[in-house]
N, C-alpha and C positions, 0 to 999 in steps of 0.2 A: 696626445697633440703637441709638436715642436713648438717652440716658441716664437719663432718665425712665422707659423702658419698661424699661431694665436691672434698676433700682430696684424697679419694681412686680415684675418677674420675681423678683428676690432675694428679695424679702417673700412672693410666693406661695410662693416654692422651702422657703423656713423653714416654713412652715405646713403646705404639704404633706409634706416631709420627715418631720414629728412624724407626721401620721398615716399615713402607708406603716410607719413601724416598729410601729404599734399595731396595724397590719394582720396575719391571721395569713397569713403569706408561705407556711405549711407546705402549703397547702390551695389555693395559688393554680396549680397545675399538676394535669394529669390523673393522671400518675404518683402523684404525693404524695398526693391525694385515694383514690386506690385503692388505694395501698399501706398507706394509715393503717388504709382498712377490713379490707384482708386482714388487717393485725395486730391487729384488734380481733377479728375473725371467729375468727382463730386463737386468740385469748386465751380468747372465749367456748366454744370446743371444750375446751381445756386445762380451764377451770372446770367442765363438764359432766362430763368424765372424772372428777372429783375430788368431785362431787356423788354423781356415780352410784354410786363406791366406798363413799361413808360410805351412802347410802342402803341400797343391796345388802346391807351385812353390818352395818348396826345392830341386828339382832335378834340376833347373835351377838356382841355387843360387841367386835368386833376394830376394833383401832384402826389410824390408817393406817400406823404403822411396822410393824405385825404384816402389815397386808397387805405390804408391800414385803418383810417378811421371807421370805411365802409365794410371791409371783412375780414378787419383783424390783422393782428402781427404777423409780417411776413415771415419772418426769420423761422419759426415752427414749421412753416408749410413749406420754404424751401429746403429745411433738414429733409424733411419726409421725402421729397422729390426726390432728393439727389441719394437719400437711402434705397429709397424703392427703383431707381435708374440703375445704382450700382450694385444691389441684389439681383436685378434681373439681367446683367450682363455676366456674373457671376454664375446665374443658373444656365447660360447659355454658352459657358466656357470661356469666356474673355479675360480671364483673369487666370489662366494657366501658360505659364511661361515656357512650355516645350508646345505649345500649340501650333502645328504645323500650317494650319488654311493662310495662303496668299491674302493680299490686301482686300481684293474683291470679296471672297469669302468673309473677311472679318467685317466687312461693312454691311454684308447680307445678315450676319449674325447682330450686329449693332441695331440695323432697321428691326428684327423680331424684336429684339430685347427691347426696344422701347415701346412697341405694339403689347408686348408683356406688362411692361410697367404701366401704360394705360389703362389697361383691364384691372391689373391690381388698384392703382388709383382709384379708378372708378367704385370698386367695391369698398375701399378704405373711405371714401368721400358719402358712402349710400350710409355706413354705418357712424362715421363722424362728420354730419355736414358742416362743423365748424371748420374744417381745415379745408374746404372746397373753397378753388381760386377761382373760379369763374372757367365756360369752357372753351372761350376764344384765347386766354390767356394759357391755359393748357395745351390747347393745339400748338400756339405761336412757341411755346416753352419747348414742347417737342420736337420742332423746327430748327430752333436753334442749338439744341444740346445735340441733335443730328449732325448738323454742321460742325461744332464745336469739336465732339468728339471725335467725329471723322478724321478731323485733322491730328486729333492727339494723337490716335492710332497711327497716323500716319508718320509721325514724328518717332514714336517709340518702337514700331517694326524699322524705322531706318538706322536707331542708335543702340538697340536691343543687343545687338552681338558685335557691338565696338569693344574693343580689347579692354577698355579702363573699367568697365563693366564686369570682369570677368576675373576671377580666383585664379592665382597664378601657382599651379601645383607643379612638384619635381616628385617624380616615382620613385622609390627606392626598390628595384628590382626590375626584372627585364626576362622574366619567364613567362608562365602558363598565367599564374595570377595577376602579373602587371597587364598581359594581354588583355585581360578581361576588361579595362577601361575602354579597349577601342572596340570590343565585340559587342558590351551592353550598351555602352553610351557613343552607338555610332553615328549617329546623325548629328547636323549642325544644330539643330533644335533641342538635341540633348545636352549639347556643350555650352550652352548660353550662359549656366555659371561659373566657368571653369575653364581653364587653358593648362594643358600638359606641357611643360617646356619639355622635358626631357625623360629618358628612363636611365635609371645609373644600375648595370649589372648587381647582383647581389652574389656573396659565396653559396647560399642556399638555393640559388635557380639552378633548376633543372639541366634547363636548356635557354636560349636566344629564341624567344616567340613573337618580340616587338618589332616593328620596322628599322635598322641597322641606322638608317640616319637620323634617328630619334635617339640613340644610345650616346649616353654621354660618360666622361670619366670623371670619378669623384678625385680629383687631385688639386689640390693638396688633400682636401678632407671633403666630406658631405657638407657640414656648415658652411665652409667656403665658399662651396659652388651654389649652395642655395642663396644667400648672401647676394655673390656676384649677379646670380641670375636674375635676382628681386622675386623668391618665392615667397609665397605666403603660408603656403601650406606642403607638409612632405607626408605622402601615402607611401605606406609601408606595406609591401606586396611580395615581398621576397618567397618563394616556393617553400623553403623550408628553413625555420628559426632554429632548429636543433642542432645545426653545423659550427655554431661558435663563431658566425658571421654577423650576429648582430650589431649594428653601429651604436651600443648604448651612449657613449660619451659624447658622438656627435649628435645624436638625436637631443639629446639633455641640453646641450648648447644651441640647439635650433629653438627647443620650447624656451630656454630663458631669453632669447631675442626676439621674443614675440612671435616666431613662425611656428604656424600650429602642426602638429602630429596626430596623424590617423591611422587607424587600419585600412585597408581595402576594402573590407566588408562594409563599414561604418562609411567609410566615400561614398561607394554604390551606393548604399541605403538611402544616404542624405541625396546623392544627385539624380537618382532613378524614381525614388517612391518606391522601393520593395527592397527584401531583404534576399540574397542571394544565398538559397538553400546548397548551392554547390560548392562554395568558398567558405560558409559558415560551419562552426564545429561548436560544441554545446557550451563551451567556456566562453564564448563570444556572448551568446543567449544569458550565461549567467552572471556576467561581469556589467551589462548592458543597461543603460537606465530605459526607464518605462516601466512596461506592464502595470500600470496604474490600477489598482482593485481594492483601493479602500470604501469605506463606508458611504462617504461624501458622494464620489464618483459612482457608485452604483446607485444609491437614492436618485441624484438628477439624473441618469441616464432614463432610470424606469418612470420616473414623472414625466421625463421629455416624451417617453415613450408611447405613454399612455394619454397626453393630454394631445399629440399630435396623431396617433391613431384615431382617437376619438373625433376629431375635427374632420381629417379625410375621410372615414366613414360617412359623417353626416354630408360633406359637401359632395361626396361622389355617388349619395345613394340613387341618384337618378340613373346614372352612367352603369352602376351595377344591376339594376333593376332590367335596364335595356339589353345589356349583354347576358343576362339570365337568361331572357325571352330568346333572343336571338339563339343562343346554344340549344332551348327546348326544340323550338319550331324547325331547327335546320335537320333533326334525325331523330325527335323525340326522346333521345337518350336522358342521362342524369345532368342537371347540371353543375355539381359540385363535384370534385374529382379528391379522394383523401388519400395519400400515400406516407409513408412511413420513412422518416427522415431521421438521420444523429443531429440530436444537439448538445448543447452546453456539459462540457463532463462525458462527453458519450451519451448519453440518456437519449433514449427512442422517443418520439414524438409523432403525431397525424398531422400532418401539414394541408390545408386547404386552400384549394384553388379553382378557379373556375375550369371546367374540362375544355380542352384544347383538341383533343386527339378523339378517334376513335373510341368508343368503349372496349374495342377488344383489342387495342394497341397491342398489349402484349399477350398474346393467345396463350403463349408456353409457361408465361409466368415469370420468365426470367428476365431480370433489367437491361435495356438495351439505351444506349448511348444517344441523344438526339443530334440530328444532325441537319447540315442545311439542306432547305426543299425537303423535309421529312414528307413521305407520302401518309402518314397517320394523322396528319393535323387537319384537322377540318377547314371549310372555308371560313367559319365565324373564327375558328381557333387563328388562322393568321392574322386576321385583324386584331383580335383580342390580345395576340402575344407581341405583335408589333407595338401596341401602345401600352403594353404591360397591364392592362385591365385583367387580366388572367390570375394576376397576383392580388388582387384585392382582397380576396376573402381572407389572405393571410394577416391581416391587421387584426381578424379575430384570434389567431396565434400569438401575436404580439399582447393585447389584452389577456390572454391567459398564462402570459410570462413564458410560453415556449422559445419565443423568438423576440427580436427586439427590431426597430427599424432600420440601422444600421449594423452591419456584422458581415462574416463569410458566408456564404450560402450555403443553408444544409446540404447534403448528399444522402443519397440513399445507403442503408448499410452494409450492401455487397460493394457498392463504389468505395466506400472508406475503407473497408478491410482490403480491398485489393490495393488499392492507394497507399496505406499505411504501410505495407509490407516493400513498394516500390519506388515512394516518393519521402526522399528524408523530411523528419519533423512534421510530418501531414500531422501526426495526432495532436501537434502543439496548436492549432488553429480551431481547438472544440475547447479550449480555456476560458472562452467569451461567448455570448449567447449568438446563434445565428442570426442574420438579418434579411430583411425582404430585398434591399439594395447594400451594398457593400464597396469599399475601396477596390475591390479587384473589378468589381463589375463597371465602376465609372473609369478605369485606366485601362481594362483589358477586354478584347471582344470575346463573344458567346465562347465558352471551353466545350468541347463535346469527345477530349482524348485524353490518356496520360501524360502527354506533353503538355496540353493544355490545362490540365489541372496543374502540375510543377508549376508554370508561369503565375498562374491564379493565387498559388500558393503564399508566394514569395509577397504578394500584393495584402494577403489575409496576414501574414506573420507581421508585416509593417502594421497593418491597422492593431493588431493584438498587443503591439511593444507602445505604439503611440494613441492609442485610441482616447478623445474625450469629445466633451461636448462642441468644440469648434470645429474638430475634423469630422462629426458628425452631422454638422448644417450644412459643411461644405458638402458631402458626399451625396448630402438630398438636393442641394442646388444642382449639382453636377448629374442628378438623376435626371433632371428637369430635361437636359441637354441630349441624355440619351432618351429620353421619351419622344421628344419634337423631331430629333432627328434620326430615329429608329436603328440608333448603334447598337450594333451584338445581337438583335433580337434572331430568334428563329421559330 
């Protein structure tokens, strides 16, 4: 780099540094934004409880201290209410940054979330009566919380797409790999976390594949261009790095000036929640962080699976008995259905399900993809599939150690053999236990083709790479939304 361009870059860097300090960095990531929203809404629930107490007992001249003397300290009850409401909202998909529902739909989900919270609190109060706050107070709290949360959501949806909350990114490359940003993240909700400033053609590009009006020239250099346009991230997306045009010195200066540099696969993984198998190569997997498989993680996951499975089996026993009776009465056929599936490390096991198809669904013995409005599904099968009741017996597979609560869905050996030959990196999904539900199930609709299998594989690889107890809890909460709104059922 020349001395003049270095001086210009230094001047731009000083100005840019001052502006970076002035920005609201706490809102620059998805987690911080949604975390701040969750904390705000928890505070609204706490305030709603206090408002309900004063309104409910104002006529009796009962002070807050007197209320605490009668029913106990308020803060434990307030924190319980806030936690249950926030978890119910998370279960209804209200903490997804890429949520596409309009405001009326958000309000409807909010109303259902408060109903779910009321039911959950009723069970908690039955088990722990000391936490009870009173029926009148609880109803008033729900009313105040609904108004406050609806207003908070209105404000959030109005400002979430503002430029100040987006990460400014400059793409090094203008070929096919660079164009994948626009094709994979084309919706406005997909781009809530970032804004592409422009694309800089790289020597390794095979051809220009991005809009010409978005192309920028790196004169006098990439670092100077990034500083001048206040870029916070450089996304390296050149088609071929072996041609000698990799800007090592420029990228190094960007990093030293506090500008993040990331590969296109890493960028897409972060923004979309899935790993692009078309752009990825084995070296990216080798050098990526994640893939935790230590003893503590395995032990905690197994303990979580067993405890949750036993709890769900006990709570869902009446529903399971009714489903079994309905299946038998419809056609006097078998209640359960066993099928060979591929598990962890390619091991085969028998999966248990409530039968939802005719006994002769596969007369010739050949596996057949399920499809929409499948005529092989019985009338009872339609109902139990929509509510996911047909998968309750798989909890036995979890207790036996064949499966986990959360993980990639297990496929049949014939499908796995076929997909492993046509879909890159398909075998890598079997390095963790398969699950009853999974990241792909809550992020993608029902898959019944090779194309769908590749799409779901990208979400499965993301889970394999990042699986943790927190992610498992998030998937389980979002599965509640899948069941309530019948998303992806066939």
